[in-house]
C-alpha positions as CSV (number, residue, x, y, z in Angstrom):
1,M,-21.0,0.5,8.0
2,R,-18.9,3.7,8.3
3,F,-15.2,4.2,8.6
4,E,-14.1,6.9,11.1
5,G,-10.4,5.9,11.4
6,T,-8.7,4.0,14.2
7,A,-6.5,4.7,17.2
8,D,-3.5,3.5,15.2
9,Y,-4.2,5.2,11.9
10,V,-4.6,8.9,11.3
11,A,-7.2,9.2,8.5
12,T,-7.8,12.7,7.2
13,E,-11.4,13.8,6.6
14,D,-11.2,13.5,2.8
15,L,-9.8,9.9,3.2
16,R,-12.7,9.0,5.5
17,I,-15.1,10.5,3.0
18,A,-13.6,8.4,0.2
19,V,-13.8,5.1,2.1
20,N,-17.4,5.8,3.1
21,A,-18.3,6.8,-0.5
22,A,-17.0,3.5,-1.8
23,L,-19.0,1.7,0.8
24,A,-22.2,3.6,-0.1
25,L,-21.7,3.2,-3.9
26,E,-20.5,-0.4,-3.6
27,R,-17.6,0.3,-5.9
28,P,-13.9,-0.4,-5.6
29,L,-11.9,2.3,-3.9
30,L,-8.8,3.1,-6.0
31,V,-6.1,4.7,-3.8
32,K,-3.1,6.4,-5.3
33,G,-0.2,8.2,-3.7
34,E,3.5,8.2,-3.1
35,P,5.0,4.9,-1.9
36,G,5.0,4.8,1.9
37,T,2.0,7.0,2.5
38,G,-0.1,4.3,4.1
39,K,-2.2,2.9,1.2
40,T,-1.7,-0.7,2.1
41,V,-2.1,0.0,5.8
42,L,-5.4,1.7,5.0
43,A,-7.0,-1.5,4.0
44,Q,-5.8,-3.2,7.1
45,E,-7.2,-0.5,9.3
46,V,-10.5,-0.3,7.5
47,A,-10.9,-4.0,8.1
48,R,-10.1,-3.6,11.7
49,A,-12.5,-0.6,12.1
50,L,-15.4,-2.4,10.4
51,D,-14.6,-5.7,12.2
52,A,-14.3,-7.3,8.8
53,P,-12.0,-10.1,7.5
54,L,-9.1,-8.9,5.4
55,I,-8.2,-10.7,2.2
56,E,-4.9,-9.5,0.7
57,W,-3.8,-10.0,-2.9
58,H,-0.4,-8.6,-3.5
59,V,0.2,-8.1,-7.2
60,K,3.5,-8.7,-8.9
61,S,4.8,-8.1,-12.4
62,T,4.0,-11.7,-13.3
63,T,0.5,-11.8,-11.7
64,K,-2.4,-12.7,-14.0
65,A,-6.0,-11.7,-13.3
66,Q,-7.1,-15.4,-13.6
67,Q,-5.0,-16.2,-10.5
68,G,-7.3,-14.0,-8.5
69,L,-10.3,-16.1,-9.5
70,Y,-8.9,-19.7,-9.6
71,E,-6.2,-21.9,-11.1
72,Y,-6.7,-25.3,-12.6
73,D,-3.8,-27.6,-11.8
74,A,-3.8,-29.9,-14.8
75,V,-0.3,-31.1,-14.2
76,S,-1.2,-32.5,-10.8
77,R,-4.2,-34.2,-12.2
78,L,-2.2,-35.8,-15.0
79,R,0.3,-37.1,-12.5
80,D,-2.4,-38.5,-10.2
81,S,-4.1,-40.2,-13.1
82,Q,-0.8,-42.0,-14.0
83,L,-0.5,-43.1,-10.3
84,G,-4.1,-44.3,-10.2
85,D,-5.2,-41.8,-7.6
86,E,-9.0,-41.8,-7.1
87,R,-8.9,-38.0,-6.7
88,V,-8.7,-37.6,-10.5
89,H,-12.4,-38.4,-10.9
90,D,-13.4,-35.1,-9.2
91,I,-11.9,-32.2,-11.1
92,A,-12.7,-29.9,-8.2
93,N,-9.8,-31.4,-6.3
94,Y,-7.5,-29.6,-8.8
95,I,-9.1,-26.2,-8.6
96,R,-7.2,-23.7,-6.5
97,R,-9.2,-20.8,-5.2
98,G,-7.9,-17.3,-5.8
99,K,-8.3,-14.2,-3.6
100,L,-11.5,-13.0,-5.3
101,W,-13.0,-16.5,-4.8
102,E,-12.1,-16.3,-1.1
103,A,-13.7,-12.8,-0.8
104,F,-16.9,-13.9,-2.7
105,V,-17.6,-16.9,-0.4
106,S,-16.7,-15.1,2.9
107,E,-19.4,-15.6,5.5
108,R,-19.0,-11.9,6.5
109,H,-18.6,-8.8,4.5
110,P,-14.8,-8.8,3.8
111,V,-12.3,-6.1,2.8
112,L,-10.4,-7.2,-0.3
113,L,-7.1,-5.5,-0.9
114,I,-5.6,-5.6,-4.4
115,D,-2.2,-4.1,-3.7
116,E,-0.1,-2.3,-6.2
117,I,-2.2,-3.1,-9.3
118,D,0.1,-1.0,-11.5
119,K,2.9,-3.6,-11.1
120,A,1.0,-6.0,-13.4
121,D,0.6,-6.1,-17.1
122,I,-1.6,-3.3,-18.6
123,E,-4.3,-5.8,-19.4
124,F,-4.6,-6.9,-15.8
125,P,-7.2,-4.3,-14.7
126,N,-9.3,-4.8,-17.8
127,D,-9.4,-8.6,-17.2
128,L,-11.0,-8.0,-13.9
129,L,-13.7,-5.5,-15.1
130,L,-16.6,-7.9,-15.3
131,E,-15.8,-9.8,-12.1
132,L,-15.5,-6.6,-10.0
133,D,-18.6,-5.1,-11.7
134,R,-21.0,-8.1,-11.3
135,M,-19.2,-9.6,-8.3
136,E,-19.4,-13.1,-9.9
137,F,-17.4,-15.3,-12.3
138,H,-17.8,-18.7,-14.0
139,V,-15.6,-21.8,-13.3
140,Y,-15.5,-23.5,-16.7
141,E,-13.9,-26.7,-15.5
142,T,-16.8,-27.5,-13.0
143,G,-19.6,-25.5,-14.6
144,E,-20.3,-23.5,-11.4
145,T,-20.8,-19.8,-11.0
146,I,-19.3,-18.1,-7.9
147,R,-21.3,-15.1,-6.7
148,A,-20.5,-12.7,-3.9
149,E,-23.2,-13.3,-1.2
150,K,-21.6,-10.7,1.0
151,R,-20.3,-7.9,-1.3
152,P,-16.7,-7.1,-0.3
153,L,-15.3,-3.6,0.0
154,V,-12.5,-3.7,-2.6
155,I,-9.5,-1.4,-2.0
156,I,-7.1,-1.1,-4.9
157,T,-3.7,0.6,-4.4
158,S,-1.5,2.1,-7.1
159,N,1.9,3.8,-7.0
160,N,1.2,5.5,-10.3
161,E,3.9,3.5,-12.1
162,K,1.6,3.2,-15.1
163,D,-1.7,4.6,-16.2
164,L,-4.8,2.5,-15.7
165,P,-7.4,1.9,-18.4
166,D,-10.3,4.4,-18.5
167,A,-12.9,1.6,-18.5
168,F,-11.4,0.4,-15.2
169,L,-11.2,3.9,-13.7
170,R,-14.9,4.5,-14.5
171,R,-15.9,1.6,-12.2
172,C,-13.9,2.9,-9.2
173,F,-14.1,5.7,-6.6
174,F,-10.8,7.4,-6.8
175,H,-8.8,9.0,-4.0
176,Y,-5.3,10.4,-4.0
177,I,-3.5,10.4,-0.6
178,K,-1.6,13.7,-0.5
179,F,1.6,13.7,1.3
180,P,0.8,14.7,4.9
181,D,1.5,18.3,6.0
182,E,3.6,18.9,9.1
183,E,0.6,19.0,11.4
184,T,-0.9,15.7,10.1
185,M,2.6,14.1,10.2
186,R,3.0,15.2,13.8
187,A,-0.2,13.4,14.7
188,I,0.9,10.3,12.8
189,V,4.3,10.2,14.6
190,E,2.6,10.7,18.0
191,V,0.4,7.6,17.4
192,H,3.6,5.5,16.9
193,F,5.8,7.3,19.5
194,P,3.4,8.7,22.2
195,D,6.3,9.3,24.6
196,L,8.6,11.1,22.1
197,K,10.1,14.3,23.5
198,G,8.6,17.4,21.9
199,M,11.9,19.0,21.0
200,L,13.2,15.8,19.2
201,L,9.9,15.5,17.3
202,R,10.0,19.2,16.3
203,E,13.6,19.1,15.0
204,A,13.1,15.7,13.3
205,L,10.1,16.9,11.4
206,T,11.8,20.2,10.4
207,L,14.9,18.3,9.1
208,F,12.7,15.7,7.4
209,Y,10.7,18.2,5.4
210,E,14.0,20.1,4.5
211,V,15.4,16.9,3.1
212,R,12.2,16.3,1.0
213,E,12.6,19.8,-0.5
214,V,16.2,19.4,-1.7
215,P,16.2,20.0,-5.4
216,G,17.3,17.0,-7.5
217,L,16.4,14.3,-5.0
218,K,15.6,11.1,-6.8
219,K,13.4,9.6,-4.1
220,K,11.9,11.7,-1.4
221,P,11.7,10.0,2.0
222,S,8.2,8.8,2.8
223,T,6.1,8.6,6.0
224,S,7.2,5.0,6.7
225,E,10.9,6.1,6.3
226,L,10.3,8.9,8.7
227,L,9.0,6.5,11.3
228,D,12.0,4.2,10.8
229,W,14.3,7.2,11.2
230,I,12.7,8.4,14.4
231,K,12.9,4.9,15.8
232,L,16.6,4.9,15.2
233,L,17.0,8.4,16.7
234,V,15.3,7.3,19.8
235,N,17.3,4.0,20.0
236,E,20.6,5.8,19.6
237,D,19.5,8.6,22.0
238,V,20.4,11.3,19.4
239,D,20.5,14.8,20.9
240,P,17.9,17.1,19.3
241,A,20.6,19.7,19.1
242,T,22.4,17.6,16.6
243,L,19.3,17.8,14.3
244,K,18.9,21.5,14.9
245,E,22.4,22.2,13.7
246,R,22.2,23.9,10.3
247,D,25.9,23.8,9.3
248,A,25.8,23.6,5.5
249,S,29.0,21.5,5.5
250,K,27.2,18.8,7.4
251,L,24.1,18.5,5.3
252,I,23.7,14.7,5.5
253,P,21.3,13.9,8.4
254,P,22.4,11.5,11.1
255,L,21.4,7.9,10.4
256,H,20.6,9.0,6.9
257,G,20.3,5.4,5.6
258,A,16.7,5.4,6.9
259,L,15.8,8.4,4.7
260,L,18.0,8.3,1.6
261,K,17.5,5.0,-0.3
262,N,19.9,5.2,-3.2
263,E,23.5,6.3,-3.8
264,Q,22.5,9.1,-6.1
265,D,20.7,10.9,-3.3
266,V,23.6,10.3,-0.9
267,H,26.0,11.6,-3.4
268,L,23.8,14.7,-3.9
269,F,24.0,15.5,-0.3
270,E,27.8,14.9,-0.2
271,R,28.2,17.3,-3.2
272,L,26.1,19.9,-1.5
273,A,28.2,19.6,1.6
274,F,31.4,19.8,-0.4
275,M,30.3,22.9,-2.2
276,A,29.3,24.5,1.1
277,R,32.7,23.9,2.6
278,R,34.5,25.4,-0.5
279,Q,32.3,28.5,-0.4
280,G,33.0,28.8,3.4
281,R,36.8,29.0,2.9
């Protein structure tokens, strides 16, 4: 199996190399990068390209590693025993399969996405070391061992909110998705908006990268936010000349709510525009 990208996902050469290296080494692919650079979508597109089932495990701050294996619902079993339910005689009725279990018993080689692993507790990656390394785990309540008959391609994403343990990193193939340059971004936009007028695309990209370069910006707009912004520009039939205008007193882009995601950055642009107006008097 090899990944060469898809019609709906622009994969750079180094990203394709990383995916195929993880496939060849049979190791998890750890993908880092700015939020909104397509890390989660990568797993979806790899699954589509390889014609593989996709199993998604979206990690939260409260997620525990054990939940990825299985959970034993002792409360339900106790309740059923009090009600005289016959199901209580088989403990397997109270074992809830996790995402790793689903991946390990898949009939076809699946793609397993562990999304935003850095959201969880620092011990979360370490608690999965053995299972991801050996591709098996033990169910103590039933005495069975679950092994991966079809080894999944594991794609793990991180927004770099916290460092991951060295022991975990050693078991992964690492790739950092760099923010796309203007040429790559143009290709990405053209995939989503094939009929977009050239002038609008050119001016939108120019203004987008100018916004990203503003000093002091708390959150730089991402690829996904650019796509949302362009969709709004098209829907509102915004004149490209409006984007081309470089009046310093009108620094805030039209429909800026798609690009600027907090009041601090909006106020930054307002202050810059105010200062430009004062200097122009």
